[in-house]
C-alpha positions as CSV (number, residue, x, y, z in Angstrom):
1,M,-15.0,-48.7,-56.3
2,N,-17.2,-46.2,-58.1
3,D,-15.9,-47.1,-61.6
4,A,-17.8,-44.4,-63.4
5,L,-16.1,-41.7,-61.3
6,R,-12.7,-43.3,-61.7
7,V,-13.1,-43.4,-65.5
8,A,-14.4,-39.8,-65.6
9,L,-11.3,-38.7,-63.6
10,Q,-8.9,-40.6,-65.9
11,E,-10.5,-39.3,-69.1
12,S,-10.6,-35.7,-67.9
13,G,-7.0,-35.8,-66.7
14,H,-8.1,-35.0,-63.2
15,T,-7.1,-36.6,-59.9
16,T,-9.1,-36.7,-56.7
17,E,-6.7,-34.0,-55.5
18,S,-7.2,-31.6,-58.4
19,L,-10.9,-32.2,-58.3
20,A,-11.0,-31.4,-54.6
21,A,-9.0,-28.2,-55.3
22,Q,-11.5,-27.0,-57.9
23,I,-14.5,-27.8,-55.7
24,G,-13.0,-26.4,-52.5
25,V,-13.1,-29.5,-50.4
26,D,-10.4,-31.7,-48.7
27,P,-8.8,-34.3,-50.9
28,K,-9.9,-37.0,-48.4
29,T,-13.5,-36.1,-49.3
30,T,-13.1,-36.7,-53.0
31,D,-11.2,-39.9,-52.2
32,R,-14.2,-41.2,-50.3
33,W,-16.4,-40.5,-53.4
34,L,-14.5,-43.2,-55.2
35,R,-16.0,-45.8,-52.8
36,Q,-19.2,-47.4,-54.0
37,G,-22.2,-45.9,-52.2
38,R,-20.6,-42.7,-51.2
39,I,-22.6,-39.8,-52.8
40,P,-21.5,-36.2,-52.4
41,H,-23.7,-33.3,-51.3
42,P,-25.9,-32.2,-54.2
43,T,-24.0,-28.9,-54.7
44,H,-20.6,-30.7,-54.7
45,R,-22.0,-33.4,-57.0
46,A,-23.2,-30.9,-59.5
47,T,-19.9,-29.0,-59.5
48,A,-17.9,-32.3,-59.9
49,A,-20.0,-33.5,-62.8
50,A,-19.6,-30.1,-64.6
51,I,-15.8,-30.2,-64.0
52,L,-15.6,-33.8,-65.3
53,D,-18.0,-33.0,-68.2
54,R,-20.4,-35.8,-67.2
55,D,-24.0,-36.1,-66.2
56,E,-24.6,-36.6,-62.5
57,Q,-26.7,-39.7,-63.2
58,D,-23.8,-41.2,-65.2
59,I,-21.4,-40.9,-62.2
60,W,-23.9,-41.5,-59.4
61,P,-26.7,-43.7,-60.8
62,D,-29.9,-44.4,-58.8
63,I,-29.6,-41.1,-57.0
64,S,-33.3,-40.8,-56.7
65,R,-33.8,-44.2,-55.1
66,R,-31.0,-43.6,-52.7
67,R,-32.3,-40.2,-51.7
68,L,-35.7,-41.6,-51.1
69,R,-34.2,-44.3,-48.9
70,D,-32.4,-41.6,-47.0
71,L,-35.9,-40.3,-46.1
72,V,-36.0,-43.1,-43.5
73,W,-35.2,-40.3,-41.0
74,F,-38.7,-38.9,-41.7
75,R,-40.5,-42.1,-40.8
76,P,-40.5,-41.6,-37.0
77,W,-42.2,-38.3,-37.4
78,Q,-44.6,-39.7,-39.9
79,D,-45.6,-42.3,-37.3
80,I,-46.0,-39.6,-34.7
81,E,-48.1,-37.5,-37.1
82,R,-50.3,-40.4,-37.9
83,E,-51.1,-41.2,-34.2
84,A,-51.4,-37.6,-33.0
85,I,-54.8,-36.3,-31.7
86,E,-53.6,-32.7,-32.1
87,L,-51.2,-31.1,-34.5
88,R,-50.0,-27.5,-34.3
89,W,-48.1,-26.3,-37.4
90,F,-46.3,-23.0,-38.1
91,E,-45.0,-22.0,-41.5
92,P,-43.4,-18.7,-42.2
93,N,-42.8,-19.1,-46.0
94,V,-45.0,-21.8,-47.5
95,L,-48.2,-23.5,-46.7
96,P,-48.2,-26.6,-44.4
97,G,-47.6,-29.8,-46.3
98,L,-50.9,-31.3,-45.1
99,L,-52.8,-28.5,-46.7
100,Q,-50.9,-28.3,-50.0
101,T,-52.5,-29.1,-53.4
102,E,-50.7,-31.4,-55.7
103,A,-49.6,-28.6,-58.1
104,Y,-48.4,-26.5,-55.2
105,A,-46.5,-29.4,-53.6
106,R,-44.8,-30.2,-56.9
107,A,-43.7,-26.6,-57.3
108,V,-42.2,-26.5,-53.8
109,L,-40.5,-29.9,-54.0
110,S,-39.0,-29.2,-57.5
111,A,-37.9,-25.6,-56.7
112,S,-34.3,-26.5,-56.0
113,G,-33.8,-28.1,-59.4
114,R,-31.7,-30.8,-57.7
115,R,-34.4,-33.5,-57.7
116,T,-35.1,-35.7,-60.7
117,P,-38.7,-35.9,-62.0
118,D,-39.1,-39.4,-60.5
119,E,-37.9,-38.3,-57.1
120,V,-40.3,-35.3,-57.2
121,D,-43.2,-37.6,-58.2
122,A,-42.4,-39.9,-55.2
123,L,-42.2,-37.1,-52.7
124,V,-45.4,-35.5,-54.0
125,A,-47.2,-38.8,-53.7
126,Q,-45.8,-39.2,-50.1
127,R,-47.0,-35.8,-49.1
128,L,-50.5,-36.2,-50.6
129,S,-50.9,-39.6,-48.9
130,R,-50.1,-38.1,-45.5
131,Q,-53.0,-35.6,-46.0
132,G,-55.5,-38.5,-45.5
133,I,-55.3,-38.1,-41.7
134,L,-57.3,-34.9,-42.0
135,R,-60.2,-36.7,-43.8
136,R,-60.3,-39.9,-41.8
137,E,-63.1,-40.9,-39.4
138,S,-61.2,-39.7,-36.3
139,P,-58.9,-36.9,-37.5
140,P,-56.5,-34.9,-35.3
141,W,-57.4,-31.4,-34.2
142,F,-55.3,-29.4,-36.7
143,T,-54.3,-25.8,-36.1
144,A,-52.0,-24.0,-38.7
145,I,-50.4,-20.6,-38.4
146,V,-49.0,-19.2,-41.6
147,D,-47.3,-15.9,-42.4
148,E,-49.2,-13.8,-44.9
149,C,-46.2,-14.0,-47.2
150,A,-47.1,-17.7,-47.8
151,L,-50.4,-16.5,-49.3
152,R,-48.7,-14.0,-51.6
153,R,-45.6,-15.8,-52.7
154,P,-46.2,-16.9,-56.4
155,V,-45.3,-20.6,-55.9
156,G,-46.0,-22.3,-59.2
157,G,-47.6,-19.1,-60.7
158,P,-51.0,-17.4,-60.4
159,G,-53.1,-20.4,-61.4
160,V,-51.5,-22.7,-58.9
161,M,-51.8,-20.1,-56.2
162,R,-55.5,-19.4,-56.9
163,E,-56.3,-23.2,-56.8
164,Q,-54.2,-23.6,-53.7
165,L,-55.8,-20.8,-51.7
166,L,-59.3,-21.8,-52.7
167,A,-58.5,-25.3,-51.6
168,L,-57.1,-24.0,-48.3
169,A,-60.2,-22.0,-47.6
170,D,-62.3,-25.1,-48.4
171,V,-60.4,-27.4,-46.0
172,C,-60.8,-24.7,-43.3
173,S,-64.5,-25.5,-43.3
174,L,-63.8,-28.8,-41.6
175,P,-64.7,-28.6,-37.9
176,H,-61.3,-29.9,-36.8
177,V,-59.2,-27.5,-38.9
178,R,-58.2,-24.0,-37.7
179,L,-56.1,-21.5,-39.6
180,H,-54.5,-18.3,-38.4
181,V,-52.6,-15.8,-40.5
182,V,-49.9,-13.6,-39.2
183,P,-50.4,-10.3,-41.2
184,W,-47.5,-8.4,-42.8
185,S,-48.2,-5.5,-40.6
186,T,-46.8,-7.5,-37.7
187,G,-43.2,-6.8,-38.6
188,A,-40.6,-8.8,-36.7
189,Y,-41.9,-11.6,-34.5
190,A,-40.8,-14.9,-33.0
191,G,-41.9,-17.0,-36.0
192,L,-39.1,-15.6,-38.2
193,D,-36.7,-18.0,-36.5
194,G,-38.2,-20.9,-38.5
195,R,-41.0,-23.5,-39.1
196,F,-42.0,-26.1,-36.6
197,V,-44.7,-28.7,-35.9
198,I,-46.0,-29.8,-32.5
199,A,-47.8,-33.2,-32.1
200,T,-49.8,-34.3,-29.0
201,S,-50.6,-38.0,-28.6
202,A,-53.6,-39.7,-27.0
203,D,-51.6,-40.2,-23.8
204,H,-50.7,-36.5,-23.7
205,R,-47.1,-36.9,-24.8
206,T,-45.8,-33.9,-26.8
207,G,-43.1,-33.9,-29.5
208,A,-42.0,-31.4,-32.1
209,Y,-40.5,-31.5,-35.6
210,L,-38.0,-29.0,-37.0
211,D,-36.9,-28.9,-40.6
212,T,-33.6,-27.9,-42.3
213,Q,-32.1,-27.9,-45.7
214,L,-30.6,-31.4,-45.1
215,Q,-33.3,-33.2,-43.0
216,G,-35.8,-32.9,-40.2
217,Q,-35.3,-33.4,-36.5
218,V,-37.8,-34.9,-34.1
219,V,-37.6,-33.1,-30.7
220,S,-38.7,-34.9,-27.6
221,E,-36.5,-33.6,-24.8
222,P,-38.8,-31.8,-22.3
223,G,-36.8,-28.6,-22.3
224,D,-36.7,-28.4,-26.0
225,V,-40.4,-29.2,-26.3
226,A,-41.1,-26.5,-23.8
227,A,-39.2,-23.9,-25.8
228,I,-41.1,-24.9,-29.0
229,L,-44.4,-24.6,-27.1
230,A,-43.4,-21.1,-25.9
231,A,-42.6,-20.2,-29.5
232,W,-46.0,-21.4,-30.6
233,E,-47.7,-19.1,-28.0
234,D,-45.5,-16.2,-29.1
235,V,-46.5,-16.7,-32.7
236,R,-50.2,-17.4,-32.0
237,V,-50.8,-14.0,-30.3
238,E,-49.6,-12.2,-33.4
239,A,-52.0,-14.0,-35.7
240,L,-55.5,-13.2,-36.9
241,P,-58.6,-15.1,-35.7
242,H,-59.7,-18.1,-37.7
243,R,-62.6,-16.6,-39.6
244,Q,-60.7,-13.4,-40.3
245,S,-57.8,-15.5,-41.6
246,V,-60.0,-17.5,-43.9
247,D,-61.6,-14.3,-45.2
248,L,-58.1,-13.0,-46.0
249,V,-57.2,-16.3,-47.8
250,R,-60.3,-15.9,-50.0
251,E,-59.5,-12.2,-50.6
252,V,-55.9,-13.0,-51.7
253,A,-57.1,-15.9,-53.9
254,E,-59.0,-13.4,-56.0
255,T,-55.8,-11.5,-56.6
256,W,-54.2,-14.5,-58.3
257,T,-55.7,-14.2,-61.8
């Protein structure tokens, strides 16, 4: 039994049924929340805490550790990423995680306001540690395609953006890193359907990774992989060449003052 939630219900005069009615969920859902270990969706959790006049951490302690344990779903992709000899990464809104500075990553990962400082710290550390694959002795061939809006969106403010874009231009000097920018003038194109990453292993197997608001999905079914590869080609033909893209990155960096 989640005693903290039970006490909060009693002291507020609410029942699981009345709480469910105010949140807009089935009463069976709020009944399940009374069981130890059952944590609501972040939006529902915040609403319930406000209705009960409690802090989320008081009702559902150790949320950060539980959330980080939930990232077990990411481990299969992290293993694939680590073993890949080639990575192709498309981002329509932000810069790829493997190319983010610490300040930029922190701004992205804390943007929802739903994560605690400890959780953000852990996620930033995880992201930065993954970047080591680009600096190791035998790195993968890494190609990133980003939308120009990722260069101009003020993530973290002007100082963070300037540092980030200069760091991006710097990493693009590595012989195994290529960057292509899809300019604003392109208009509608296939990449607007969402981000994805494609990994190729030493034995020529190919897998892909898709991300959502809840969690990511590793894609390995041949038909799905073929669809992602086709999307990559559709996006790539809209992008600027590598050198022209890096020049654009440096040009935009100078606007962030």
